[in-house]
N, C-alpha and C positions, 0 to 999 in steps of 0.2 A: 618567503614571506606567501603569507596565503592570498589571492585574490577575493576570497569572499567579500563583500563590504554590508553584509547583512545576517544580523544588526552591525553596525559601524561600532568599531574602537573608540574609547572617551579620551579624550587628551592624555598625552603624555608619553614616556619613553619606551621606545621600541628598538629592538636590533634593525641597524640599519638596514634598508631593502638594499642597497646596493653591493651590501655582502661584505662590505669593509668592518672591521672588529671594532665597532664602534656601538654606543646607541644613536639613536635618530629622532627628534621632536618632533609628535605628529599633534595636530595641533584641535581634532577634531574632526577636519575637513581636507587639509592634505599636511604633505610631507615641510617641515622646515629646514631652515640652512644649520638650526642649532644640533650639535652634535657634541660626543665627550665620551673620551674614552671605557671601554668596561674596567669598572673598579673604582671610578672615580664616585664619589656621594652620591647618592640619587636622592632627588626633591625635584619636584614641581619647576620645570623651567622659566625661570620670571618671564621668558619675552613669549610665552604662549599667553601669557596675562597680555603683555603689550599687543599682541597681533590681535588679542579679541577689543582691546579697548580701541586701538587702531579702525579695526572694523566698524565698529559700533558707530565711531567719531565721523566715518566716512558715511555712513550709508544714512545715519540718523541727526548726528550731531550739526553739521556742515548744515543739512535743510534748517536744523530747528532755527542755528540762531542766526541766520542773515534771513531767513522768513520772519524773525522776530525784530530784528531789527529795522526791515524794511516797512514791517506792521509800525512799529513805534514809531520810526519817524513821520510816516505817516497820518498817523493820529493825533502825535502834535502838531503838526502843521495844519493840522485841520480841528484841530483843539476850539469849544465854543471862547467866542473873544476874538480869534483871529481874522485875516482878511476871506479867508475861504470857509467859515467855521462849518462842522458836520454837528448831527442832534450829540446832547450831551451823554445818551445810553451809549450812543455805537462808538463817540470817540472813547467813554472809558472799560467798555469790552474791548475795543480793541488794544486798547494799551495794558488792561489787565493778559489777556493775551498772549501778547507780544513780548511783556517781563517773562510770564510762564514761561514761554519758546527761549526766550535769552538764558534764564536762570537753569533749565532744561539741560539747554546745549552747554553752559557752563560746566555745569559738573561734568559731561560726558571728557569737555577739553581739559579740564583739570586731572581727569582719571589718566588720559593720554599723553597728558606731558610729565605725570608722573612716573608715570610707567615706563617714558622714552630717559627717564632721568634726570630730568629737569629739575631749577630751582623752586621747591613746594610752594612759596611764597608767591611767583612771580604765575605759576601754572594755576594758583585758585584764586586770584583776584580776576572778578568778572569782567570782560571788554580786554582789557590788557591779555591777559592768558591765552584769548584767540591768537592774538598778534603773536605773541610768546609762542606758542606751540606751533604754530604755524610756519616760524624761524627756525627753531626744530627739527622739524620735520623736513623742511628747504635745505638745512644743512646737513643730512643724513643721507638726502637725495642729489642733490645738485653740488656737496659742496660748502664749506663754511665761508666761503669768498662770495659765494652766491646769496647767503641766506640775508644779510645787510640790507642790499640792492630791492632785495624782493618788500623784504620790510616796508622799508622807506615806501616804496611803489604803493604800497597795501594802505599803508598809514593816508597818503596823498589821497587814493579813492577815497575810500571809506571818509575822511574829513569833509569832501569836495558835493559827496552824497550829505551826509547830514546837514551840512550849511547853505546849500545851494539846493536841494531837492525838491522844495515845494518850489522854486522858480523856474527850475530847468529840471522836468520833469523826465528829462532821456538820461541823467545822471542816474537814474534805477538800477542803470547798465553798471555801474560801478563796483555794489555788493555784490551783484550777479560772479563779474569778472573774477572779485576776489576768492569767492565760495568755489569758482569751477575751479581755479587754481589748487585751492584747500584741498579740495578731491584728487585732482589729477594726483599732487602732490603725496598723498596718504594712497591711493592705488599702488603708488609708484615704490615704496616703501612697505606697503603690505607684498607685493609682490617681491620685492628684495628678501622678506625675514621669511614668507613661504618658501619660496627654493621652487626649483621644476617641479610639476605633477609628479604624481606616483600611484603605486596603486594602494588602494588604504587599508589597515591593519584590520585583521576582522578579530572579532573577541579571544579566538582563540590564539590569537598574535599575543596576548596578555599571559598565555601560560608558554608561547614558545619564550617568550623575556623572560621568566623566572630561569628559564632554562639556557640562558646564557652564559652561563657559568659567569655573570658578574663577579658572585662571591671569591672564586679562586682568582682574583688580582691580575698579575701578571701571566701567570700559567694559565687562564680561561683558553689563551690561544692555543692552548697545548693538547687540547682534549683532542681526541680522535688517533686515527690509522695512518703512520707515518711511513713512506717507503723513498729508498734513494736508487739510485741507477749505481754504475762500478765509480761513484765520486768519490767515497770516503778515503780516505788516506791517513796510516797508520806507520810510525816512524819509533821504533824501539828495538832493543835487544834482543837477537836470536840465542839462543842457547845452542842450539843445534850448529850453526855457522860461526858461533864467538864471535858476532859484530851485529853491528847498528844496521839494521834494513828499512827498508820502506816495503809496504804491503797494501797494495788497491783493495778494496770490500764494499762490498752492499750490503745496506742496513734494510733492519724493519723495527720500528716502535710502536706500542700500544698505549695508550695514557686514558686511563678510566677515571672518571672522578667519582668521589665521595666526602663525605661531611655533611657535617662538621662534626668534628671530635673535640670535644671538652675537654680541658686539663684545667679544672679548675675555673679563674679567670679565663685563659687561653680559648680561643676559638679557631680550629684549624681548618681549613680546607686542603684537600688531597690529589691527586692523582698517582692512584695505582699504574706501576709501569712495567714494563718488560721491554727488553732488546735483544735483540739476533745481529751479529756480523759476521760475514761470509765472505771467503777468499774465492778467487774465480779458480773455479775448476773445482768445487769441495761442495757437497752437499750439506755437511753437518756444519754448525758455527765455528768460527775457533774464539768467539767473543761472547757471552752474554751475560745481563745484568738486570736483577730483578730489584725492587725496592719503591721509597716515595719519592715526591716530589708536594712540598707541602708551602702554604701560605698561610702566615698568620699577619691578618691586615692590620691589628691594634698597634704591632712591634714593624709594622713593614718588613718582614723577613720571609724571605725565599728561603726555602731546603729542600738539599737534593741529599737522601738518604739511601745508598743501596749497597747490597753486595754480588760480588763475583765467586764464581765456584772456584776459586783458588783458596778460600776459607780466607778472603780480606775483605773487609768492610771503611764505609769510612761514610762522614756526614758534612757535606759542604754548606754555605750556607753566608748570606750577605744583606743588608739591609736595600730593596729595594720599592723603589716609587707601585701604586698600584696600577699605572697606566703604562709603565715600561716595556717598551717591545727587545730592549737589549741590554742585559744585565750581567754583573760577575760574579759568581760562588769561588768560595774557595776552603781549604781545608787543611788543618796542621796537625801535624805530628806533635803529640803531647797536648794538646788542649784540650780544654775539659766542655767546651761546646761543640765548635767544627772542626771536628779531630779525624785519625785516622786509627786504623785497627788492622794488625794482620798476625798471622798465627806465628808458633817460635821459628819454623824453619823460614819462614819470608822475613820475618824481622832480622836473622842472623845474615840471611845470602843477598836477597833485595828486599833491603828496607824501603818502604815511600815512605818521604818526608814531606811531600807537598802536592796538593792539587787545587789545580786553577782551570776555572771552565767559564768561556764565555757564550752567552745564548741569544740569538736573534731569532724573533719570531715576526712571521711576515705574514701575510692574508692568506698564503699556501702556501707557503714554505718556511722550513725550520734549519735551524745552522746550527753548529757549535763549533767551538777550537779550543780544544782541552790538551792541559799539560801536565804530567805526572813525574815529579823528580824524584828519584831514584837513588837510592847508592847500593850498587852491583859490586859483592865481591870478585867477578869476572872483567870488572871493566875500571880502567886506572881515576878514571873523574866520573861526576853525578850523572845521573843519564837523561836526558831531558824527552823523557817518553809524551809524545805529541799523537793526537788522534783531530779530526778535523772531516766534517760530510755536512750536508747539504742535503735534506729530505723533502719529498713534496707530500701534500695530505691527499690521501688516497678515501678518508673517509672521515666525517665530521661526529660519526654516532659514539656519545658514552657512553 
């Protein structure tokens, strides 16, 4: 993530600066705790609006409401005809200003309450919504058990102030205490939503976001070059020895993204892939594959179609969620969709009848465990040809 902060990127979803395979929400000033996996529907994160509403309430709304409340109580206590009247013009002006402040603050409290998922009717009633939103925030920060006690305490303080402020001026401290508590709670909740500080994304990060392979769904994490040590294990029938043996191997795979490819209303994003596996002590690969991995977001289908240089090809597939990091694909001989084809010789001598593979994609590792079922003329039972390996990411370049 670029450290350039001028100009700063607008609020929105960006690749996680921590390197995880996910989006993280940027609220225009800070990274938030809001995340979603690559491939999930992209939209404006609702909680960015919540953070904005809470910030505005904390910096302006709390002061406006409690200043307006104090001014209104003072104006009424010194209204013409009371024991300590003020000039009428002053009382009317003070009351008008107080009402304006309270109504303005009420709008900010209502916006915050609705953003927090509160009951709309309670969130918009002037006066009540101040206490209601304060309770919502307290419940988020201190727990639901603490909210009722705080609500009762606030009600008592404000009632004492409204009833006795003219006789006991020191009770002006009551709304100040409530205002202070609201501000502290709001700051705490904002801090939780914002999360730890981090470097801001630059405008260039928006371009980076578009290249984060979201459209490739669960295949996005495979983009790049992968290599393994001698961790691969192949268990298969060896013609030269006439028996089933194990082979340790190393491997290199390249996945290069392309797309979209449109088949009418079907839109596919794919990975062009090349793989080669090497036995110990040999410079030439003993197994290679070329083909494509495809993602159909509309049908939630992952497809892997490839060919090996034995004149054999297959296409395996399955329904997979867009944010899946582990999924299983399969192909069956005779299927019109996810099936297997071999040349005439292999079909007679070593017929492949089934193929399945389980894929697991991590932040910088990629593993597979696959089984190919073969009916071989030289073996009395079906052969479970298995391969498994874990590769590490060498470079993410697409």
